[in-house]
N, C-alpha and C positions, 0 to 999 in steps of 0.2 A: 407440502413436499417433504419426503423423508430424506434422511441424511445421505443415503447412497445416491438418490436422484439428484440432490443438490451438488454432490461431488461430481457426478457425471455431467452435470449441466454447466458447471463453472468453466469458463474459458476467458482468455484475454480478449477484451473488446478494443477494437481499433477505430471506433467512430462513435461519437456521442452527440446527443441532441443538446441544443442550447437552452436547457432547462435545469435549474438547480434542484438537487435532490431534496426530498421532504425532510424537515427538521426531525420528525419522529423516526424516520429511517436512519438518519445520521446517528441519533442517540442509540438505536439498536445496534448499529455497526460498531460504534465505540464500546458499547457494553459487551459485544462479542469479543472485541480485542482485549477488554479488561478481564474477560473470563478465560483467557488463554493460559495454558500451563506455563508458569514462570519458575525457573530454577530456584529452589529454596524459598519460594513464595515471596521473593524480593521485588515486589511490584514497584517499590520506591526507586528502583534503579532504571525504570523505564519512563518515557514521557511521549505523549502523542500530541501533535500539533495539527490542526485542521486549517487549511487555506481554501477559502471560497471567494476571495476577492479577485475579480477577473484581471485587473491590472497587475496584481501581485503574481498571479498564475502566469501571465504572459511574460513578466520579468524573469521568473524562475525558469520557464520554458526556454527563453532566449539564452539564459546562462548555460543551461544544459546543452543546447544546440552548439553554442560557442565552445564549450569544453570538449565537444567531440569534433570540432572544426567542421560542422555541418550546419550552416546558417539557415537552411530551409527545413531542418528537422522539426517535427511537431511531436515531441516526446509525450505530451499529455493528450494528444488526439482530441483536443477541445473539451476534455472532461471538465465539469464545473467544480469538482472537489478533489483536492489533493490532501492526503493524510500522511504525515511524516512521523516515522517511529524512530525515536532517539534513545540511546542508552547511556548510563553513567558507568564509567570504568570501575569494575569491581576487582576483587582479589585475584581473579584469573585473567586479567586484562579485559579485552572486549569480547573474547570468544563466547562467553556465556550470554552476554547481552545480545550478541548477534543471533544466537540460536533463539533466544526469547523473542527478539524482534520478528523472526521468521514465524514463530508460533502465533504471535499477535496478528501479523499480516494475514496469515492463512485463515484464522478465525474470521477476520473482517471480510476477506474475499468471499468466503462461503456465506457469511451473513448477507452480503450484498446480493449474491446470487439468489439466495432464499427470498429476498425482497423484490426480485425481478430487476435488479440493477446490473449494469455492466461494470467491469472492473479490470484493472491490470496491476500487477506487481511491477514497480519501477525502481531500478537501482540508479538510473541516470541522474536523479536529483542529487546524489551524493557527490558527483563530479561538480555540480554547480556550487555546492557548499565549499568545495576545495578551492574553487576559483574566486569566491567572494565570501570570506569568513564573516563579514559584517551581516550577511544575509541571515545567518543563524541567530544573531542578536535581534534583528528586525522582526523575526518570527516568534519572539518570546520563548525560544528554546532555552531552558535554564542553563546557567553557567555550569560547566562540567559535564554536560550531556552532549553526545556526538550523534548526529543523524546517521542511521544505519540503513534504512530503506524507506520506501514509501509505496503507497497505492493510490491509484486514481479511481474515482467512482462517479457514475452518472447513468443517465438513461441511454441505453444503447440505441443507435440509429436503426439497427436491424433487429432489435429484440433479442431475447435469450432463448436458445433452443438446446434441447438435450443433445449431448455428444454421443458418439458411439460407445461401445463397450469400454468401461473404465480402464481395463487392463490392456488395451490395444497398443499402447505406446511405451510400455515399460517392460523391461526384462525382470524376471523374478524367479526364484527357486525356493523350494520348500525342503528342509532337511528334517527327517524324522528319525 
């Protein structure tokens, strides 16, 4: 698959099979995240945590649902892998780390698509961390790092199909 086809194919998956992703695919996804452009090359300000334990995923999912006061919410759509991206507050506050986290997440989302996996960018996990600060420690997120965003990854129930034209949903202009 070429880059433009991967970009056009990537979409948020809302249903996953009950099969864990391959370890080699996980490593490729993490490597893609680690290859993201990071401001000033300060990779040490970022931390990635992978959660594949089903009970832990269910607990986090329940905390997310409770934080939105929606007990029946399924924020992870039964995905078997949650990847949390955290940043360490730098000289500019968290603004730079938030941008870095977005770059890391996008690289991982595109890598997942390239590998034939479904994925979703998830902000709701951050609400769970606010309601249960001990959760951060239980996930071995280092002291001083704050979860910024997460993605879920797995085998899509419906498979991955190419979307329509890449530019069909965004407004843009060119100034010459």
